[in-house]
C-alpha positions in Angstrom: -7.3 6.3 -7.6 -8.1 5.0 -4.4 -10.5 2.4 -2.7 -13.9 3.8 -1.8 -15.4 3.8 2.1 -16.5 0.0 1.6 -13.2 -1.0 0.6 -14.5 -2.3 -3.0 -12.7 0.2 -5.2 -10.0 -1.0 -7.8 -6.7 -2.9 -8.4 -3.6 -1.4 -6.6 -0.2 -2.4 -7.6 3.4 -1.3 -7.8 5.6 -1.8 -10.9 8.8 -2.6 -9.2 11.1 -5.3 -7.9 8.9 -7.5 -5.6 12.2 -9.0 -4.2 12.8 -5.9 -2.3 10.8 -7.1 0.5 12.7 -8.6 3.1 12.2 -12.4 3.3 10.6 -12.4 -0.4 13.4 -11.1 -2.4 14.9 -14.8 -2.9 11.6 -16.2 -4.1 12.4 -17.7 -7.4 9.2 -16.9 -9.2 9.4 -13.2 -8.3 11.2 -11.5 -11.1 12.8 -7.9 -11.2 10.2 -6.5 -13.2 7.3 -7.6 -11.3 4.6 -5.7 -9.4 2.2 -5.5 -6.3 -1.5 -5.9 -6.6 -4.4 -4.8 -4.2 -7.5 -6.2 -5.9 -10.9 -4.9 -5.3 -13.7 -4.1 -7.8 -15.4 -7.4 -8.6 -16.4 -6.4 -12.0 -13.0 -5.5 -13.0 -10.8 -7.4 -10.5 -10.5 -10.8 -11.9 -9.6 -9.3 -15.4 -7.1 -7.0 -14.2 -5.4 -9.5 -12.1 -5.3 -11.8 -15.0 -3.8 -9.0 -17.3 -1.3 -8.2 -14.5 0.0 -11.5 -14.5 0.4 -11.4 -18.3 3.0 -8.7 -17.7 4.8 -10.4 -14.7 3.0 -9.3 -11.8 2.8 -11.8 -9.0 2.5 -10.0 -5.7 -0.8 -9.7 -4.4 -1.6 -7.4 -1.5 -5.2 -7.3 0.1 -6.9 -7.4 3.5 -9.7 -8.8 5.5 -11.0 -5.3 5.7 -11.4 -4.7 2.2 -15.1 -5.3 1.1 -15.5 -7.3 4.5 -13.5 -10.1 2.9 -14.9 -10.1 -0.4 -11.4 -9.0 -1.8 -9.8 -12.0 -0.6 -12.3 -14.1 -2.2 -11.7 -12.1 -5.4 -8.0 -13.2 -5.1 -9.1 -16.8 -4.7 -11.0 -16.8 -7.8 -8.3 -14.8 -10.1 -5.6 -17.1 -8.9 -7.4 -20.4 -8.9 -5.2 -23.0 -10.7 -2.1 -20.5 -10.5 -1.7 -20.3 -6.7 2.0 -21.2 -6.5 2.7 -18.4 -9.1 1.9 -15.8 -6.6 2.8 -14.1 -3.3 -0.1 -13.3 -1.5 -0.3 -10.7 1.3 -3.3 -9.9 3.6 -4.0 -8.2 6.8 -6.0 -8.0 9.8 -7.1 -5.8 12.6 -8.5 -2.7 10.9 -12.1 -2.4 12.1 -12.5 1.2 11.1 -13.2 0.4 7.4 -16.3 -1.6 8.2 -17.7 0.6 11.0 -16.5 3.9 10.0 -15.2 4.5 13.5 -11.3 4.2 13.7 -10.6 1.2 15.7 -8.4 -2.0 15.8 -8.1 -5.5 17.4 -4.7 -6.9 18.2 -5.7 -9.6 20.7 -3.9 -13.0 20.1 -7.4 -14.7 19.9 -8.6 -12.5 17.4 -5.2 -12.7 15.3 -5.8 -16.6 15.0 -9.4 -16.4 14.1 -8.8 -13.7 11.3 -6.1 -15.9 9.8 -8.2 -19.0 9.7 -11.0 -17.0 8.0 -8.5 -15.3 5.7 -7.1 -18.8 4.7 -10.7 -20.1 4.0 -11.5 -17.0 1.9 -8.1 -17.1 -0.2 -8.5 -20.8 -0.5 -4.8 -21.3 0.3 -2.8 -23.2 2.8 -0.4 -20.4 3.6 -0.2 -16.8 3.5 3.0 -15.4 2.2 2.9 -12.2 4.0 0.5 -11.4 6.9 0.3 -7.9 8.4 -1.4 -6.4 11.5 -3.3 -3.7 9.5 -3.7 -1.2 12.3 -2.1 -1.2 15.8 -4.2 -1.9 18.8 -3.2 0.4 21.5 -4.8 -1.8 24.1 -2.7 -4.7 23.4 1.0 -5.0 23.8 2.6 -5.4 20.4 4.5 -8.2 21.6 1.3 -10.2 22.3 0.1 -9.5 18.8 3.2 -10.3 16.9 3.7 -13.1 19.4 0.5 -14.8 18.2 1.4 -13.8 14.3 4.9 -15.6 15.1 2.9 -18.8 16.1 1.0 -18.8 12.8 4.5 -18.9 11.1 5.7 -21.8 13.3 2.3 -23.4 12.6 3.1 -23.2 8.6 -0.1 -21.0 8.0 2.1 -17.8 7.4 5.4 -17.3 5.8 6.4 -13.7 6.6 5.1 -11.0 9.0 4.4 -7.2 8.6 2.8 -4.3 10.2 1.2 -1.2 9.0 1.1 2.6 10.0 3.0 1.8 13.1 5.6 4.2 15.0 9.1 3.5 15.2 9.2 2.3 18.8 6.4 -0.2 18.1 8.2 -1.4 14.9 11.3 -2.0 16.8 9.5 -4.1 19.7 7.5 -6.1 16.9 10.8 -6.9 15.1 12.5 -8.1 18.4 9.4 -10.3 18.7 9.7 -11.7 15.4 11.6 -10.6 12.3 9.3 -8.3 10.1 9.4 -8.6 6.4 7.6 -5.4 5.7 6.3 -2.2 7.1 3.5 -0.5 5.1 2.8 3.2 5.6 1.5 6.0 3.3 4.2 7.3 1.3 4.2 9.8 -1.8 5.6 13.2 -2.9 3.0 15.0 -1.0 3.3 12.7 2.0 7.0 12.4 3.3 6.5 11.9 6.9 8.3 8.5 7.0 11.6 9.9 5.7 12.6 11.3 9.0 12.5 8.2 11.2 10.7 5.3 9.6 12.7 4.6 6.4 16.0 4.9 8.2 14.7 2.4 10.6 13.7 0.0 7.9 17.2 0.3 6.4 18.9 -0.4 9.9 16.7 -3.5 10.6 16.5 -4.6 7.2 12.8 -4.6 6.7 11.1 -3.8 3.2 9.0 -0.8 3.2 5.5 -0.6 1.2 4.4 2.7 0.3 0.4 2.8 -0.2 -1.3 5.7 -1.7 2.1 6.5 -3.7 -0.1 8.8 -6.2 -1.7 10.7 -3.3 -5.1 8.7 -3.7 -4.9 9.5 -7.5 -4.3 13.2 -7.1 -0.7 13.1 -8.3 -2.0 11.7 -11.5 -3.3 15.0 -12.4 -6.9 14.1 -13.2 -8.9 15.3 -9.9 -9.7 19.1 -10.0 -13.1 19.0 -8.1 -14.3 16.4 -5.4 -17.6 16.8 -7.0 -16.4 14.5 -9.9 -15.8 11.7 -7.4 -18.4 9.2 -6.9 -20.7 9.3 -3.9 -19.1 7.4 -0.9 -15.7 8.1 -2.1 -13.6 8.6 1.0 -11.5 11.4 -0.6 -14.5 13.5 -0.1 -14.0 13.8 3.5 -10.2 14.2 3.3 -8.8 17.5 4.1 -6.5 17.8 1.2 -9.3 17.2 -1.2 -11.5 20.2 0.5 -11.6 24.1 -0.3 -8.6 26.0 -0.1 -6.3 23.1 0.5 -7.3 21.5 -2.8 -6.7 24.8 -4.8 -3.2 25.2 -3.2 -2.5 21.4 -3.9 -3.7 21.8 -7.5 -0.7 24.2 -7.9 1.8 21.4 -6.9 0.2 19.0 -9.4 0.8 21.6 -12.1 4.5 21.8 -11.2 4.6 17.9 -11.4 2.9 17.9 -14.9 5.5 20.4 -16.0 8.4 18.3 -15.0 6.7 15.2 -16.3 6.6 16.7 -19.8 10.1 17.4 -19.5 10.9 13.8 -18.6 8.5 12.5 -21.5 6.5 10.6 -19.1 3.0 11.1 -17.3 2.6 12.7 -13.8 1.8 9.4 -12.5 4.9 7.9 -13.9 7.0 10.5 -12.6 5.6 10.3 -9.0 6.1 6.6 -9.1 9.8 6.9 -10.5 10.4 9.2 -7.8 9.7 6.8 -5.1 11.5 4.0 -6.8 14.6 6.0 -6.9 14.6 6.7 -3.2 15.8 3.4 -1.9 16.1 -0.2 -3.2 13.8 -1.5 -0.3 10.8 0.7 -1.1 7.9 -0.8 -3.0 4.9 1.7 -4.1 1.5 0.3 -4.5 -0.5 2.6 -6.6 -4.1 1.9 -7.9 -6.2 1.9 -11.0 -9.3 0.2 -12.3 -8.2 0.6 -15.8 -6.1 -1.6 -17.8 -4.3 1.2 -19.8 -3.4 2.6 -16.3 -1.9 -0.8 -15.2 0.3 -0.8 -18.2 1.2 2.8 -17.8 2.3 2.7 -14.2 4.0 -0.7 -14.6 6.4 1.2 -16.9 7.3 3.7 -14.3 10.0 1.0 -13.2 12.0 1.6 -16.3 12.1 5.5 -16.0 15.2 7.1 -14.8 14.8 10.7 -13.5 17.3 13.3 -14.5 19.3 14.7 -11.6 17.7 18.4 -12.4 14.2 16.9 -12.0 14.9 15.2 -8.9 16.1 18.3 -7.4 13.2 20.2 -8.4 10.7 17.8 -7.1 12.4 17.8 -3.9 11.9 21.4 -3.6 8.5 21.7 -4.8 7.4 18.8 -2.6 9.3 19.5 0.5 8.0 17.9 3.5 4.9 19.7 4.5 4.3 21.3 0.9 0.8 19.6 0.7 -1.9 21.6 2.4 -4.3 19.9 4.7 -3.9 16.7 6.8 -3.5 13.3 4.8 -6.3 11.9 7.1 -9.3 13.4 9.1 -8.0 14.3 12.5 -9.8 11.2 14.4 -8.2 8.8 11.8 -4.7 10.2 12.4 -4.8 9.7 16.1 -4.8 6.0 15.6 -1.6 6.1 13.4 1.9 6.1 14.3 1.2 4.2 17.6 
């Protein structure tokens, strides 16, 4: 599943080694079986975060754009009394979620103001990992990351990250201040990052956080018609979920289901296990609003895919196999900058 257009959707997490993120891997409270969370819907979020903690999940990922800050407030409530047990990541600079018009802000003064507001909403003295959510093409990345670096020196932020950036921008940002993580969409049906971004992360020693690793829930095998999605769900407007694209993509999911049956697991578990098998520095963050899905997806970390299944998945889901763009065109032009 995925967050809706308001940013108030469900809990997102990854059952994997949180230590894989550069700069966080030596944190003593982060264990090999830990996971990553992106909290969301208020009626479920507190309970799901509490449940996640019970199974060793302690790396929380959110943004000031999710629910216009309400997600950060949710994390503050859910972690009250346990703050030191968690690694908390948040983001700034993505204005498009609130306005519906793709836009970003990377001005140094905006960076500083956003950090102060996030610290207040999170009710914490320090943010463990702070991302620029979308690159602002009107501001040199050195200026944006320079301001973020100041926050590290001031003791307000521990580590820095960047989302949906191009390789050249990542290099420039990393020179300005070493990055702990790059976060970009990555899944069986979205493999764009394999050509340039993943090799760059490996070269520079940067952790890679894969969002939407289940193709916004599609690879779990439970979506056959966008009419079943609630009004306002962003997937209703995404090309891969529409018309002939949806029909062709459903054929890919049927292949995934068959291979999952052969591996004695669910399609979602197989899709997550595939990502986990790609490289030790990759951390997927799938989403769910249901406790049983939380447990199901967390178990994917223990799944070892057979060589035959891995080869078959690479053929079925070859780069470009998915039909349709991953975002509407007016959104894509703001990515990979």
